[in-house]
C-alpha positions in Angstrom: 27.4 -67.3 10.1 24.2 -65.4 11.0 22.4 -68.4 12.3 25.4 -69.7 14.3 26.1 -66.3 15.8 22.5 -66.1 17.1 22.7 -69.5 18.6 23.4 -70.2 22.3 25.9 -72.6 23.7 24.7 -75.7 25.5 26.2 -76.9 28.7 29.2 -79.1 27.8 29.7 -82.2 29.9 32.9 -84.2 30.3 31.3 -87.1 28.3 29.9 -84.8 25.6 30.9 -86.1 22.1 33.6 -84.2 20.2 32.8 -83.1 16.7 33.8 -85.8 14.2 36.2 -84.9 11.4 33.3 -84.8 9.0 31.3 -82.5 11.3 34.3 -80.2 11.7 34.8 -80.0 7.9 31.0 -79.5 7.3 30.9 -76.6 9.8 34.2 -74.9 8.8 32.5 -73.2 5.7 30.2 -71.4 8.2 33.3 -69.7 9.8 35.6 -69.3 6.7 38.1 -67.0 8.4 38.9 -69.5 11.1 41.8 -72.0 10.9 41.6 -75.5 12.3 44.8 -76.0 14.3 46.2 -78.8 16.4 47.7 -77.7 19.7 49.2 -80.5 21.9 47.0 -83.1 20.1 43.8 -81.0 20.6 41.8 -79.6 17.7 41.1 -75.8 18.1 39.7 -73.1 16.0 42.0 -70.1 15.7 41.7 -66.6 14.2 43.7 -63.4 14.3 42.0 -60.1 14.2 43.7 -56.8 13.2 43.2 -53.4 14.8 44.5 -49.9 14.4 46.2 -49.9 17.9 46.6 -51.6 21.2 43.5 -50.0 22.8 41.2 -51.1 20.0 42.6 -54.7 20.3 42.2 -54.6 24.1 38.6 -53.4 23.8 37.8 -56.2 21.4 39.4 -58.8 23.7 37.2 -57.4 26.6 34.1 -57.7 24.4 35.0 -61.3 23.5 35.5 -62.0 27.2 32.1 -60.5 28.1 30.4 -62.6 25.4 32.2 -65.7 26.6 31.2 -65.1 30.2 27.6 -64.7 29.1 27.7 -68.0 27.3 29.7 -69.8 29.9 32.3 -70.9 27.3 35.7 -69.3 27.4 38.5 -69.0 24.8 42.3 -68.4 24.9 42.8 -64.7 24.0 46.2 -63.2 23.1 46.3 -59.4 22.9 49.2 -57.7 21.2 49.6 -54.2 19.7 47.1 -54.1 16.8 46.0 -57.7 16.9 44.1 -60.3 18.9 44.4 -64.0 18.5 41.4 -66.1 19.7 41.4 -69.9 20.1 38.2 -71.8 20.8 38.0 -75.4 22.0 36.1 -77.3 24.7 38.5 -77.8 27.6 36.3 -80.5 29.3 36.4 -82.8 26.2 39.8 -81.7 25.0 38.5 -81.0 21.5 35.9 -79.3 19.4 32.2 -79.1 20.2 29.5 -77.2 18.3 29.8 -74.6 21.1 33.2 -73.7 19.7 31.8 -73.1 16.2 29.0 -71.0 17.7 31.4 -68.9 19.7 33.7 -68.4 16.6 30.7 -67.1 14.7 29.8 -64.8 17.7 33.4 -63.5 17.8 33.2 -62.7 14.0 29.9 -60.9 14.6 31.5 -58.8 17.3 34.4 -57.9 15.1 32.1 -56.9 12.2 30.1 -54.7 14.6 33.2 -53.0 16.0 34.7 -52.5 12.5 31.5 -51.0 11.2 31.4 -48.5 14.1 35.0 -47.4 13.6 
């Protein structure tokens, strides 16, 4: 996770290749808390994070959003009382790109940092 969380996203073009099934399964051990899900025929990476209350969940969602904006790669974020669900996929290619794995690792790193400061 450390190497991925320190990587940067590359610009994703409409014709960028999606990760192959083998590449996905080779990279999943790098982000073991993430689930591979299929939403409307599109592979996505999904994880739910738990917090002590709504404010902590909302602050995490904002931190994820700030990181996403900095990388130019944006997730779906659902904030509820005490939890945040994050989904990463590449909208342009309607599937997974290495950027999604990088951003999943960055999201985990943010969560670890927030939890260690609590």
